[in-house]
Backbone as a printed PyTorch tensor [residue, N CA C, xyz], in Angstrom:
tensor([[[ 0.8510, -1.1810,  0.0000],
         [ 0.0000,  0.0000,  0.0000],
         [ 0.8910,  1.2370,  0.0000]],

        [[ 0.5280,  2.2120, -0.7840],
         [ 1.2850,  3.4530, -0.8650],
         [ 0.3130,  4.6240, -0.8520]],

        [[ 0.6300,  5.6420, -0.0640],
         [-0.1470,  6.8710, -0.0850],
         [ 0.8270,  8.0250,  0.0880]],

        [[ 0.3880,  9.2360, -0.2160],
         [ 1.2670, 10.3950, -0.1160],
         [ 0.6700, 11.3650,  0.8910]],

        [[ 1.4840, 11.7910,  1.8800],
         [ 1.0410, 12.7140,  2.9140],
         [ 2.1070, 13.7850,  3.0760]],

        [[ 1.6960, 15.0760,  2.9880],
         [ 2.6220, 16.1910,  3.2000],
         [ 3.9330, 16.0320,  2.4340]],

        [[ 3.8670, 15.7160,  1.1720],
         [ 5.0310, 15.5440,  0.3010],
         [ 5.8890, 14.3320,  0.6420]],

        [[ 5.4600, 13.5110,  1.5580],
         [ 6.1630, 12.2720,  1.8750],
         [ 5.3190, 11.1060,  1.3980]],

        [[ 5.9780, 10.0960,  0.8780],
         [ 5.2830,  8.8890,  0.4480],
         [ 5.2580,  7.9320,  1.6260]],

        [[ 4.0810,  7.4360,  1.9490],
         [ 3.9100,  6.4950,  3.0500],
         [ 3.7440,  5.0900,  2.4760]],

        [[ 4.5680,  4.1550,  2.9860],
         [ 4.4730,  2.7560,  2.5850],
         [ 4.4770,  1.8940,  3.8370]],

        [[ 3.9580,  0.6800,  3.7040],
         [ 3.7970, -0.2290,  4.8300],
         [ 4.6370, -1.4810,  4.6250]],

        [[ 5.1840, -1.9970,  5.7390],
         [ 6.1050, -3.1270,  5.6850],
         [ 5.8440, -4.0780,  6.8510]],

        [[ 6.2700, -5.3250,  6.6630],
         [ 6.1250, -6.3240,  7.7160],
         [ 7.1520, -6.1110,  8.8230]],

        [[ 8.4050, -5.8240,  8.4530],
         [ 9.4600, -5.7550,  9.4600],
         [10.6250, -4.9190,  8.9410]],

        [[11.7420, -4.9850,  9.6440],
         [12.9640, -4.3040,  9.2280],
         [14.1280, -5.2740,  9.3740]],

        [[15.2670, -4.9240,  8.7750],
         [16.4480, -5.7720,  8.8980],
         [17.6070, -4.9570,  9.4390]],

        [[18.5200, -5.6280, 10.1110],
         [19.7130, -4.9850, 10.6400],
         [19.4660, -4.2270, 11.9170]],

        [[20.5510, -3.6610, 12.4420],
         [20.4660, -2.8750, 13.6730],
         [20.9750, -1.4520, 13.4690]],

        [[21.5730, -1.1810, 12.3110],
         [22.1080,  0.1350, 12.0130],
         [20.9670,  1.0880, 11.6470]],

        [[21.1070,  2.3410, 12.0560],
         [20.1160,  3.3510, 11.7170],
         [20.5060,  4.0390, 10.4150]],

        [[19.5490,  4.4920,  9.6270],
         [18.1150,  4.3140,  9.8150],
         [17.7080,  2.8650,  9.5680]],

        [[16.5940,  2.4830, 10.1760],
         [16.1060,  1.1200,  9.9800],
         [15.8630,  0.8680,  8.4920]],

        [[16.0790, -0.3570,  8.0750],
         [15.8080, -0.7450,  6.6910],
         [14.5160, -1.5570,  6.6840]],

        [[13.4360, -0.9350,  6.2340],
         [12.1420, -1.6090,  6.2070],
         [12.1140, -2.6000,  5.0490]],

        [[11.6070, -3.7990,  5.3340],
         [11.5780, -4.8590,  4.3220],
         [10.2030, -5.5150,  4.2710]],

        [[ 9.9550, -6.1950,  3.1860],
         [ 8.7250, -6.9260,  2.9010],
         [ 7.5110, -5.9910,  2.8750]],

        [[ 7.3570, -5.2730,  1.7650],
         [ 6.2040, -4.3720,  1.6200],
         [ 4.8790, -5.1180,  1.7260]],

        [[ 3.8790, -4.4070,  2.2060],
         [ 2.5380, -4.9630,  2.3400],
         [ 1.6050, -4.3640,  1.2970]],

        [[ 0.7310, -5.1850,  0.7690],
         [-0.3290, -4.7450, -0.1350],
         [-1.5620, -4.4180,  0.7070]],

        [[-2.5400, -3.7370,  0.1150],
         [-3.7450, -3.3280,  0.8430],
         [-4.4040, -4.4850,  1.5960]],

        [[-4.6490, -5.5680,  0.9130],
         [-5.3480, -6.7050,  1.5330],
         [-4.5390, -7.2980,  2.6860]],

        [[-3.2320, -7.3170,  2.5640],
         [-2.3780, -7.8590,  3.6210],
         [-2.3740, -6.9600,  4.8530]],

        [[-2.4410, -5.6710,  4.6500],
         [-2.4150, -4.7200,  5.7520],
         [-3.6320, -4.8860,  6.6530]],

        [[-4.7660, -5.1330,  6.0720],
         [-6.0060, -5.2640,  6.8420],
         [-6.0170, -6.4880,  7.7320]],

        [[-5.1850, -7.4800,  7.4290],
         [-5.1660, -8.7170,  8.2060],
         [-4.0070, -8.7820,  9.1970]],

        [[-3.3160, -7.6660,  9.4340],
         [-2.1390, -7.6610, 10.3010],
         [-2.4090, -6.8410, 11.5550]],

        [[-1.9450, -7.3520, 12.6980],
         [-2.0320, -6.6110, 13.9460],
         [-0.8040, -5.7370, 14.1570]],

        [[ 0.3240, -6.1470, 13.5660],
         [ 1.5870, -5.4310, 13.7320],
         [ 2.2270, -5.2120, 12.3670]],

        [[ 2.6770, -3.9870, 12.1210],
         [ 3.3760, -3.6580, 10.8840],
         [ 4.1270, -2.3630, 11.0900]],

        [[ 4.9550, -2.0040, 10.1360],
         [ 5.7120, -0.7560, 10.1750],
         [ 5.1920,  0.1770,  9.0880]],

        [[ 5.0580,  1.4490,  9.4580],
         [ 4.6380,  2.4840,  8.5280],
         [ 5.8420,  3.4000,  8.3130]],

        [[ 6.2590,  3.5600,  7.0600],
         [ 7.4250,  4.3850,  6.7540],
         [ 7.0560,  5.5430,  5.8500]],

        [[ 7.5690,  6.7210,  6.1800],
         [ 7.3770,  7.9130,  5.3710],
         [ 8.7140,  8.2550,  4.7220]],

        [[ 8.7150,  8.4160,  3.4050],
         [ 9.9320,  8.6190,  2.6300],
         [ 9.8860,  9.9590,  1.9160]],

        [[11.0530, 10.6390,  1.8530],
         [11.1260, 11.9210,  1.1630],
         [11.3400, 11.7230, -0.3330]],

        [[11.5580, 12.8160, -1.0410],
         [11.7020, 12.7670, -2.4960],
         [12.9520, 11.9920, -2.9330]],

        [[13.9420, 11.8610, -2.0460],
         [15.1430, 11.0770, -2.3510],
         [15.0030,  9.6290, -1.8740]],

        [[13.7930,  9.2400, -1.4830],
         [13.4780,  7.8960, -0.9770],
         [14.2350,  7.5690,  0.3100]],

        [[14.5200,  8.6030,  1.1230],
         [15.1270,  8.4050,  2.4400],
         [14.0200,  8.2740,  3.4650]],

        [[14.1800,  7.3580,  4.3930],
         [13.2010,  7.1630,  5.4620],
         [13.2800,  8.3460,  6.4150]],

        [[12.1830,  9.0750,  6.5590],
         [12.1070, 10.2580,  7.4180],
         [11.4290,  9.9150,  8.7380]],

        [[10.3970,  9.0960,  8.6740],
         [ 9.6240,  8.7250,  9.8470],
         [ 9.2580,  7.2580,  9.7370]],

        [[ 9.4830,  6.5180, 10.8170],
         [ 9.1420,  5.1020, 10.8780],
         [ 8.3270,  4.8660, 12.1370]],

        [[ 7.1840,  4.2240, 11.9950],
         [ 6.3220,  3.9420, 13.1360],
         [ 5.9790,  2.4580, 13.1740]],

        [[ 6.1710,  1.8490, 14.3290],
         [ 5.7330,  0.4750, 14.5240],
         [ 4.2990,  0.5430, 15.0280]],

        [[ 3.3850, -0.0420, 14.2580],
         [ 1.9670, -0.0310, 14.6020],
         [ 1.5780, -1.3730, 15.2030]],

        [[ 0.9280, -1.3350, 16.3530],
         [ 0.4650, -2.5420, 17.0220],
         [-0.9960, -2.3180, 17.4150]],

        [[-1.8830, -3.1090, 16.8520],
         [-3.3200, -2.9700, 17.0890],
         [-3.7990, -1.5340, 16.9140]],

        [[-3.3080, -0.8640, 15.8620],
         [-3.7640,  0.4730, 15.5270],
         [-3.1040,  1.5970, 16.3120]],

        [[-2.2130,  1.2820, 17.2280],
         [-1.5260,  2.2910, 18.0320],
         [-0.0440,  2.3270, 17.6790]],

        [[ 0.5780,  3.5020, 17.8130],
         [ 2.0110,  3.6300, 17.5800],
         [ 2.7500,  3.1390, 18.8190]],

        [[ 3.5550,  2.0870, 18.6480],
         [ 4.3150,  1.5290, 19.7740],
         [ 5.7370,  2.0770, 19.8250]],

        [[ 6.2850,  2.4130, 18.6740],
         [ 7.6640,  2.8740, 18.5720],
         [ 7.7380,  3.8250, 17.3890]],

        [[ 8.5580,  4.8790, 17.5210],
         [ 8.6690,  5.8290, 16.4250],
         [10.1120,  6.2910, 16.2830]],

        [[10.5820,  6.3450, 15.0540],
         [11.9030,  6.8850, 14.7200],
         [11.7020,  8.0450, 13.7640]],

        [[12.3510,  9.1950, 14.0400],
         [12.3660, 10.3440, 13.1350],
         [13.8170, 10.5890, 12.7640]],

        [[14.0790, 10.7000, 11.4700],
         [15.4420, 10.8330, 10.9830],
         [15.6550, 12.1580, 10.2720]],

        [[16.8650, 12.7130, 10.4540],
         [17.3090, 13.8900,  9.7270],
         [18.6260, 13.5540,  9.0500]],

        [[18.8710, 14.1410,  7.8920],
         [20.0320, 13.7980,  7.0830],
         [20.8400, 15.0380,  6.7120]],

        [[22.1400, 14.8400,  6.5290],
         [22.9910, 15.8720,  5.9430],
         [22.6460, 15.9550,  4.4580]],

        [[23.0610, 17.0420,  3.8080],
         [22.8230, 17.2070,  2.3720],
         [23.4290, 16.0590,  1.5750]],

        [[24.4810, 15.4440,  2.1080],
         [25.1430, 14.3190,  1.4320],
         [24.3260, 13.0310,  1.4910]],

        [[23.2760, 13.0130,  2.3290],
         [22.4570, 11.8170,  2.4830],
         [22.8230, 10.9800,  3.6860]],

        [[23.8970, 11.3430,  4.3990],
         [24.3210, 10.6180,  5.6000],
         [23.3960, 10.9970,  6.7580]],

        [[23.0530, 10.0260,  7.5850],
         [22.1840, 10.2580,  8.7320],
         [22.8130, 11.2640,  9.6860]],

        [[22.0820, 12.3150, 10.0270],
         [22.5670, 13.3520, 10.9270],
         [22.0560, 13.1430, 12.3430]],

        [[20.7720, 12.7530, 12.4700],
         [20.2180, 12.4970, 13.7940],
         [19.0480, 11.5360, 13.7210]],

        [[18.8160, 10.8810, 14.8410],
         [17.6760,  9.9770, 14.9890],
         [17.0150, 10.2840, 16.3190]],

        [[15.7340, 10.5470, 16.2730],
         [14.9470, 10.7700, 17.4840],
         [14.0560,  9.5460, 17.6540]],

        [[14.2630,  8.8070, 18.7250],
         [13.5600,  7.5410, 18.9370],
         [12.6350,  7.6830, 20.1410]],

        [[11.3600,  7.4070, 19.9190],
         [10.3700,  7.4280, 20.9900],
         [ 9.9290,  5.9930, 21.2420]],

        [[10.1110,  5.5180, 22.4850],
         [ 9.7630,  4.1330, 22.8030],
         [ 8.3030,  4.0210, 23.2470]],

        [[ 7.8940,  2.8190, 23.6110],
         [ 6.4970,  2.5440, 23.9680],
         [ 6.0400,  3.3320, 25.1930]],

        [[ 6.9700,  3.7300, 26.0520],
         [ 6.6270,  4.5010, 27.2460],
         [ 6.6490,  6.0040, 27.0050]],

        [[ 6.9280,  6.4130, 25.7640],
         [ 6.9880,  7.8260, 25.4350],
         [ 8.3350,  8.4660, 25.7230]],

        [[ 9.3120,  7.6750, 26.1350],
         [10.6610,  8.1860, 26.3950],
         [11.3490,  8.4670, 25.0710]],

        [[11.9770,  9.6400, 24.9620],
         [12.6280, 10.0600, 23.7300],
         [14.1460, 10.0210, 23.8970]],

        [[14.8160,  9.4120, 22.9350],
         [16.2710,  9.3740, 22.8890],
         [16.7070, 10.0490, 21.5970]],

        [[17.6330, 10.9920, 21.6960],
         [18.1480, 11.6840, 20.5260],
         [19.5780, 11.2380, 20.2840]],

        [[19.8350, 10.7070, 19.1060],
         [21.1700, 10.2820, 18.7000],
         [21.6390, 11.2000, 17.5850]],

        [[22.9060, 11.6180, 17.6510],
         [23.4690, 12.4950, 16.6250],
         [24.6710, 11.8070, 15.9900]],

        [[24.8900, 12.1270, 14.7160],
         [25.9640, 11.5030, 13.9510],
         [26.7500, 12.5720, 13.2160]],

        [[28.0590, 12.3360, 13.0480],
         [28.8710, 13.2800, 12.2810],
         [28.6780, 13.0250, 10.7830]],

        [[29.3370, 13.8190,  9.9580],
         [29.1270, 13.7250,  8.5160],
         [29.6530, 12.4310,  7.9010]],

        [[30.4070, 11.6650,  8.6860],
         [30.8750, 10.3560,  8.2250],
         [29.9450,  9.2420,  8.7100]],

        [[28.9260,  9.6080,  9.5120],
         [27.9670,  8.6340, 10.0140],
         [28.3370,  8.0400, 11.3660]],

        [[29.4110,  8.5380, 11.9920],
         [29.8330,  8.0300, 13.3050],
         [29.0290,  8.7370, 14.4050]],

        [[28.6570,  7.9890, 15.4530],
         [27.9110,  8.6020, 16.5580],
         [28.7130,  9.7230, 17.2270]],

        [[28.0070, 10.7740, 17.6200],
         [28.5920, 11.8720, 18.3850],
         [28.1350, 11.6980, 19.8230]],

        [[29.0840, 11.7340, 20.7490],
         [28.7530, 11.5330, 22.1740],
         [27.9290, 12.6250, 22.7360]]])
């Protein structure tokens, strides 16, 4: 399923792979598959197909959310992660993609 919201393309996925940020969403869902799932990931992508917002949906509620910002080069600049308890963690990265303390 694909829709467009506020200049971002929204697509739905079963899961993600790897542990490196930004998350890599995998296994796209079609409309009929989405209606039969209790858990899935909703990803919003910019015009360069970079993941800007990722939400883990569980029974219609957002359980986890990642918001990403990028340098002009396309390297991840920051990740704002909100967990199920609403706790927010902000991670920053240098222009080479290495974490900044």
